[in-house]
Kinemage of the C-alpha trace (Angstrom):
@kinemage 1
@onewidth
@group {chain A} dominant
@subgroup {mainchain}
@vectorlist {calphas} color= white
{ca gln a 1} P 2.505 -17.814 -9.464
{ca val a 2} L 1.867 -14.797 -7.098
{ca gln a 3} L 0.550 -11.625 -8.633
{ca val a 4} L 0.449 -8.176 -6.991
{ca met a 5} L -1.506 -5.402 -8.448
{ca glu a 6} L -2.094 -2.047 -7.239
{ca phe a 7} L -5.098 0.449 -8.231
{ca gly a 8} L -6.375 3.886 -7.446
{ca gly a 9} L -3.190 6.187 -7.778
{ca gly a 10} L -3.663 9.670 -9.567
{ca leu a 11} L -3.819 13.218 -8.847
{ca gly a 12} L -4.774 14.657 -5.403
{ca gln a 13} L -5.070 18.020 -3.699
{ca ala a 14} L -3.398 19.036 -0.565
{ca gly a 15} L -5.913 18.411 2.438
{ca gly a 16} L -7.732 15.819 0.316
{ca ser a 17} L -8.034 11.927 0.262
{ca leu a 18} L -6.999 9.194 -2.092
{ca thr a 19} L -7.527 5.310 -1.567
{ca leu a 20} L -5.213 2.865 -3.126
{ca ser a 21} L -6.010 -0.832 -3.554
{ca cys a 22} L -3.792 -3.862 -3.902
{ca val a 23} L -4.966 -7.177 -5.120
{ca val a 24} L -2.858 -10.157 -4.223
{ca ser a 25} L -3.730 -13.456 -6.230
{ca gly a 26} L -2.000 -16.708 -7.115
{ca ser a 27} L -1.516 -19.605 -4.902
{ca pro a 28} L -4.586 -20.933 -3.198
{ca gly a 29} L -4.840 -19.083 0.256
{ca ile a 30} L -2.094 -16.946 -0.120
{ca phe a 31} L -3.688 -13.799 0.665
{ca ser a 32} L -5.111 -15.214 4.019
{ca phe a 33} L -1.600 -16.258 5.038
{ca ser a 34} L 0.520 -13.396 4.090
{ca pro a 35} L 1.152 -10.054 5.431
{ca val a 36} L 0.808 -7.221 3.060
{ca ala a 37} L 2.464 -3.874 3.035
{ca trp a 38} L 2.616 -0.558 1.247
{ca tyr a 39} L 5.749 1.162 0.358
{ca arg a 40} L 6.542 4.285 -1.502
{ca gln a 41} L 9.369 5.842 -3.386
{ca ala a 42} L 9.618 9.601 -4.125
{ca pro a 43} L 12.035 10.874 -6.904
{ca gln a 44} L 15.679 10.525 -5.780
{ca lys a 45} L 14.803 8.824 -2.474
{ca gln a 46} L 14.938 5.516 -1.146
{ca arg a 47} L 11.864 3.248 -0.933
{ca glu a 48} L 10.249 3.355 2.452
{ca leu a 49} L 7.461 1.451 4.365
{ca val a 50} L 4.534 3.146 4.634
{ca ala a 51} L 2.316 0.700 6.433
{ca arg a 52} L 1.934 -3.091 6.876
{ca ile a 53} L -0.918 -5.299 7.732
{ca gln a 54} L -0.684 -8.864 9.331
{ca met a 55} L -2.775 -11.855 8.552
{ca asn a 56} L -4.677 -11.339 11.780
{ca gly a 57} L -5.298 -7.439 11.132
{ca ala a 58} L -2.430 -6.182 13.154
{ca thr a 59} L -0.929 -2.977 11.621
{ca asp a 60} L 1.924 -0.834 11.686
{ca tyr a 61} L 2.913 2.417 10.260
{ca arg a 62} L 5.721 4.656 9.515
{ca asp a 63} L 5.613 6.982 12.534
{ca asp a 64} L 5.141 10.228 10.593
{ca leu a 65} L 2.115 8.743 8.876
{ca lys a 66} L 0.160 7.519 11.982
{ca gly a 67} L -3.227 9.150 12.067
{ca arg a 68} L -3.307 10.257 8.480
{ca phe a 69} L -3.081 6.635 6.776
{ca ile a 70} L -5.274 3.702 7.408
{ca ile a 71} L -4.320 0.384 6.039
{ca ser a 72} L -6.888 -2.355 6.045
{ca arg a 73} L -7.754 -5.572 4.348
{ca asp a 74} L -10.800 -7.372 2.848
{ca asn a 75} L -9.845 -11.203 2.825
{ca ser a 76} L -12.835 -11.924 0.874
{ca lys a 77} L -11.642 -9.824 -1.769
{ca asn a 78} L -7.978 -10.644 -1.471
{ca thr a 79} L -7.433 -6.776 -1.463
{ca val a 80} L -5.566 -4.452 0.953
{ca tyr a 81} L -6.578 -0.782 1.127
{ca leu a 82} L -4.471 2.312 1.992
{ca gln a 83} L -6.771 5.212 2.815
{ca met a 84} L -4.662 8.276 2.667
{ca asn a 85} L -6.071 11.572 4.197
{ca ser a 86} L -4.994 15.072 4.764
{ca leu a 87} L -2.691 14.634 1.695
{ca lys a 88} L 0.552 16.657 1.659
{ca pro a 89} L 2.917 17.567 -1.552
{ca asp a 90} L 5.369 15.314 0.372
{ca asp a 91} L 3.166 12.400 -0.161
{ca thr a 92} L 3.865 12.371 -3.752
{ca ala a 93} L 5.428 9.232 -4.869
{ca val a 94} L 5.199 5.993 -6.499
{ca tyr a 95} L 3.351 3.573 -4.132
{ca tyr a 96} L 4.186 -0.063 -4.220
{ca cys a 97} L 2.352 -3.124 -2.639
{ca asn a 98} L 4.514 -5.845 -1.272
{ca thr a 99} L 3.541 -9.345 0.166
{ca ile a 100} L 5.890 -12.148 1.355
{ca tyr a 101} L 4.861 -15.681 0.612
{ca gln a 102} L 7.093 -18.588 1.265
{ca arg a 103} L 10.078 -16.351 2.275
{ca thr a 104} L 9.883 -14.709 -1.189
{ca asn a 105} L 9.004 -10.756 -1.707
{ca tyr a 106} L 6.481 -10.067 -4.369
{ca trp a 107} L 6.113 -6.519 -5.606
{ca gly a 108} L 3.361 -4.645 -7.723
{ca gln a 109} L 4.165 -2.583 -10.519
{ca gly a 110} L 3.630 0.424 -8.518
{ca thr a 111} L 0.923 3.413 -8.750
{ca gln a 112} L 1.723 7.107 -9.013
{ca val a 113} L 0.405 9.358 -6.368
{ca thr a 114} L 0.883 13.011 -7.198
{ca val a 115} L -0.305 15.686 -4.609
{ca ser a 116} L -0.714 19.121 -5.825
{ca ser a 117} L -0.431 22.049 -3.347
């Protein structure tokens, strides 16, 4: 059984930084063979892709977040990080971690990020 868990949400200030963590566990080797992505959903808005990292470390980002957000992974810890810099109130949302394993999507429960101006 695959489990996806997010950590690190909370209150941030505009211009500051927060780092989220996502731990993927379950089937042996799942983390090494699965892409992991961060999504976010603001109130009354659709869920949107923030960033994705492939098994080989290749990354892609939502265009308007390039240069501010950084996604990385530590395979030894089964963890993907999302470093969020120069925070803006518009970054306020629930952030979800996602992985795809054997053609099945797995989601975490989400972690709230609130950025005050």
